[in-house]
N, C-alpha and C positions, 0 to 999 in steps of 0.2 A: 467476370464474377459469375456469370450464368453457368459456366462449366464447373465451378467450385461448389456451388450450392444447388440444392434440389429445387428451391423456390426462388422466384424473382422478387425484387422489391415490390413490384405491383401486386404480386400474389399475397405478400405479407400485408400490404395496405388493405387489400380487399378482405382478407380474413379479419383484420382488426375492425374494419368498418362493419362487417357482418355482426360481430360481437356487440359493438356499440348500438347498432340499429335494434338488435333484439332486446338489449337492456332497456332502451327507450320504450319499446312496444310493451314490455312487461310492466312498465310504470316507474322506472328509475328516474330520479331527478337529474342525475349525472352518472357518468361512468368513464373509466379509463381502461384501455387495453394495451398490453405490451406483448408483442410476438417476436420471436427470435429463432435463429438457426445458427449452428456453429459446427465446424469440423476441426479435427485435430489429430495429431500424432505424437506419441511419447515413446521414446526408446531408451532403455537403460541397459548398461553393461557393467559387469564387475569382473575384474581381472581378465579382461578380453573376452569373457563369455557373455552372451546375450542373456539378460535376466527377464526383461519384460518388453513386449511390443504391444502398445495399446492404441488402437484406432478409436476415435470418438466421432459420433455424428448425433448431435442433440438438437431438439427443437422443443419449443414450448410456447404456450399462450397463457398469460395471466390476465384475469378480468376483475376489476374492482367496481362494485356497484354501490351507488349512494341513493338512499331514500331519505331525503332531507339530510340530517346529520347522523344517520345510521349507515353503517358501512359493512359490506360483505365482500369476501374475496374467494376466488376459486381458480383452478388452473387445469390445463390439459396438455398432453403431448401429442394428442390426436387432432389433426386439423380438418377432419371430415366435418361437414356442416352439422351433422347430428351430435358429434362430440362437443363442438363449440356451443351449440344450443344447450346441451346438458350442463356445461361449465357455467354459462351465463345464468341459467335458472338456479343452479346451486348458489352462486354468489348473491343472487337476488333474494333467495329464501333465507340465507344467512343474515342479510341486511334487515329483513323484516323483523327478525327476533333479536337484533342487537340493540343494546342501550344507546340512547342519544349521546352524542359527543360533539359539543359545540365547536371543537377544533377540527373536526373531520370535514373533508370536502376537497374539491379540486383547487389548484392554485389560483390566485387572483389573475384575471386575464392580463393585466398590465405587466405581470412578471414572466409570462410565457415567451419563449424565444420563437418569434415568428419568422425569422430569417436566419436559420442556422448556417454557420460558415463551414467550409470544407477545411478540415485540419490535417488532411493527408495522413490518416491513421490506418489505411488499408494497404498492406504490402505483403500479400500471401507468399509463402515459401513453398515452392514446388519440390518438396523434400520426399524422396523415396526411402523406404525402410533400409535398404542396403547402404545408402549414403549416410543416413542417421547413425547406423551402427558404426561405420567407419569414423565418423566424427567423434562419437563417444569413446571409441577405442583409442583414437589418436590422443585425446585428452588424458586418458589413463596412462598410455605409453609414455607420454611426456612427463607425467608425474613420477613414474617409476624410474625414469632415466636420470632424474636429478641426483639421486643418492641411493646406495644399497640399503640405507636405513628406512626408505619408504618400502614397507614390507607388505602392505595390504591396502585395500581400498573399500570404501563403502559404496563405491560405484560412481558412474558418470551418467548424466541424463541429457538427452536432447529433446526439446519440446517445441512444437509449433501449433498455433491455433488461430483460426480465422472465423469470423462470424459477421452477421448483420442482423439488424433489428428495426422494428417500427414501433413507435409510441404514439398513441392517438387517444384523444378524449372528446367528450361531447361539447366542448367549447370551441371546436374547430381546429384544434392543434393536431397535426399529423406529420411526424418527421422521424427520421432515422438515418443511420449511416453504417457502412461496413467498417470492420476493424480487424487488426491482427496483432499477435504478440508471439515472440519467440525467445527461447532461452537455452543456455548451455551451462551445466553445473557439474562439479566434481568434488569428491570428499576423500582425500588420501589419508592413510594412516602411517605414522612414523614410529620407530621403536629404537630404544637404546637400552643400556643395562638397567635403567631405573624404571622402565615401563614403556607404555604406548601413549601416543597422543594423536588426535585427529584434528583436522581443520577442513574448511571448505571454502569455495568461492564460486560465484556465478556471474553470468553476463546475460542481460535481457534487453530487448529492443523491439520496436515495431518493425525494424528493418533487419532481415537476416544478415545482410552485408555489414551491419554495424556491430555484430557480436564480436567479442574477443575471439582470437584464433584458438583452436583446441590446444595447440602447443603452449601458447602464452598462458592460457588459463590453467592447464595442468601443472606447468612449472611453478607458477605463482602459488597455487594451492599447496603444492609439495613443500615449497620453502616456508610457508606459514606453518605447516605441520611440524617440520623439522625444528623450527625456532621455538616450539613449545616443549621440546624434550627436556627432561631433567628439571621440571618445574618445581618450585618450592612454595611454602606458605610464607606469609609475612606476619609480623606482630601487629596487634591492633594499635591503630594510631589515626590521627586526622591529617590528611595530606591533600595536595592538589591532585585532581584526577583529569586525565585526558581521555575523552571518549573517541575512539577511532571513528572515522567518517560514517561507516554503515550504522554504528550504534548511535551516532548523533542523529541520524535519520530516525532511529527508534525513539529518541527523545522528542523529536518533532511529532511522532505518532502519539506519544503520551500527552503532549500539549493539545493535539486535536481531540483526543478522547475527553479531556477535561473541559474543552471549549465547545463541545458539541451540544446541540439543543437537547437531545435526549437525556444527557447527564444533568444539564442545567435545570430543566423543568421538573425533574425528579429530585432536585436538591442533592444530587449525588456527585457534586464536584466542588472543589475548593475555589473554583472561579465564578461561583454564583455572585452576581452583583459586582463583578470585577471590571466591567466595561469602563474604558477611559481612565483606568488606574494603572500606575506603573506595575509591570510584571517582570520583565527582563531587564538586564543591565541597559543603560541608556544608549549604548552604541549598537544594540541589536535591533534588527527588524525581521519580520517574517512576511515574505511576499507570496501571494497566490496569483497564478495566471492559468486559467483553464484553457487558454487558446494557443499554447505553444505548438507549432506545427510538428507533427510526428511524435509528440510527447507521450510518454508512457502514462502520465497522469492527466492527459487532456480529454476534454469532452465539449461538444458544441452546446450541450445543455445538460442539466442534471437528470436524475431518474424520474423527475416529475415533469420534465419539459421546461423547467425554469432556467432562464439565462444566468450564467455565472458572472463573476465580477473580477476583473484584474485589480487587485487591491493590496495594501499593506495591512494584514491582520494585526500585526504588531508594528508600530512605528516609534522609533526613538525609545524603545523599551516599554511603551504604553500599549495595553491591549485595546485595539480599536474595533475588533469585530469578533463575532462568534461564527459557528458553522451550523446554519439552521436550514431545516426543511420547512415546507409549508406548515406541517402539523406542529412541529416543535416551536416554530415562530409564533403561531397563534396561541399556543400554551403560555408563551412568555410575553404576549402582547406586543410582538415585534413583527418584522417583515422577513420573508424567506431571503436567505443570502445565496440561493442557488446551490446548496450543498447537500441536497438529498442524495445519499450515497457516499458522502465523505468529501475530503479536501482534494484540490486539483493542483498539481505541480507546486507544492509548497516548498519554498526555499528559505533557509536560515542564512541571514546576511549580517555583516558587521561593518561599520564604517572604519574600523581599525584594521581590517584585513588588507594586506598588501599582496601584490602579485607573487612575491617571493616567499610568502608564508606557506611553504610546502610542509610535508609531514615532518621532515627533519627539523625544520624551523620551529614547528610546534613542540617537538621533543625538547629543543633547547629552551623554549619558553616555559615548558613544564619544569625544567630543572631537575628537582628530585621529587618523585611522587609515583603515581600509578598510571600506567597506560592500560586501558580496558579494551580488550578485543573480542570478548564473548560475555554475554549475560545469560543467566539461567533462571528460570522461574518467572512468576508473574507477581512479584511482591510490591504492588503499587496500590495504595489506598487513595482513590481519587476524591473521596470526601474530605480527607485531611491533607492530602498531598504527600503523605509519608511514603518513602521510597526505600526498599531494602531488597536487594537481589544478589543471588550468587554470581560470581564473576571469575574470570581468569584473564590473564594478560601478561604484562611485563613490568618489573620494577625498573624505574629510570633513575639514574644517578648522574648528576652533572650534565644533564641534557642528552645522555646516551643510554641506550638500553643495557641494563646490567645483567638481568637474568629473568626467565619466565616465572610466573607465579600462578597458582591455582588454589582451589578450595578456599576461596575468600568470599566475603560478603561486603558489598559497598552499601552505605546507608546515608540517607539525608532526607530532605523534604523538597518536593518539586518547586515549591515557591522560592525556597532559598537557592536551589540549584539554578533556576532560571535567572535569579537576580545576581548570582555570582559567576555568570559566564564572563570570563575575562578575555577570551580570544576565540575566534572562529577561523580555521585554516582555509587556505586557498586550494587544498587537496579535495575539492568537492567531488562527490559521487552521487549518482542517482540510484535510489532504491524505491521501486514502485513510484508513487506520486510524491516522494520526498527527495529533497536535494540539500546536501550540507557538506561542509568540510568537517574535519575533526574539531571537537569542541573542548576547550579547557575550562574546567570549573575550579574555582579558587580553593574549595576545601570540602571534603567528604570524609566520613568515618569509614575506614577500611578495617575489617575484622578478619583475623586469620587465626593460626594456631598459637 
């Protein structure tokens, strides 16, 4: 690790300690400092030509100072002692003139993770620019080789990033860990007599060796683009809707947004006062596990140093937990759930899912209705739960894909959609910190031409 980063873990800890000591000397009642460093490479090609080569090397220190329940924050990318001093003084002076906030302050000591576990999140990729170019070009070549109807490309991208950080506060918490993340993506364009269609696919992992091969990724993305050619509109009707697995992960994201403390204490969510009440269909659970080894959505502690919890946020369809930081928990009169920064490895599960419930089985279960493979826009009202988004995908008849569809809108209400989940597929996929198979919802309004 020492050869990858300019600073050692000990140097990060020393700089964080310097910031905290100075905050104390200025008169702060408490303070927290986070210091980090990262390096990365991103290479993009388009039609075999190199479009971008981007090297990144970032570092930063953020300091939050508390004077009682008044809070100030400042940051610097310069780790020289004078620059750190200036940042701490700025945060302190901001706190002096900030209004009192009874919810402000460090996490309760009994919530801090004092013995962080090693989750094997650091697997740097010694990737040279020439190799990255070859990988991106190979993905595009594979896509073009699928069919002469693949006529263009929005490009392929290879990305790798590694970093390390230390989080420390004046309650004696000081911890951090190194991490890495890598990805490969491609977006081919297909054409026929009726026009052009594009699609994309990507693979990401903490481990470069776990990424999909460039050939497999390019071929799959090309087949997806080809399948969308000669898309039609459909007449407005109410039908069952099958969300492809990546979009089902997006539905999980909508659930997290509605169940997050910031939305709840602002009364900006339809899940206010919904704890311990039925939300999903009774066969559905949503499991959170921050401690999956090598997991994309894993973390030894949250952004405040609070330990996470392996738990069922939804059990037997009933909402059992929210996603709370220290601040939002205090605003709600509750306890932090260790979710400052979001959810961790959230998985949608169903007791009805069988090992053989692959994508084809889910199409058969759908029968006649809409398979959604792309959503457009942000038409979700989290106060009411109303859901209306542009979509494209495929019309399914008799359990088989009949033809592609586009320029349609799907509409419903998240509360109704969650309650009407009738099946979750075994075709699970990981997208960020979310895991799900395809999801079949009993009925939504599909509006077309």
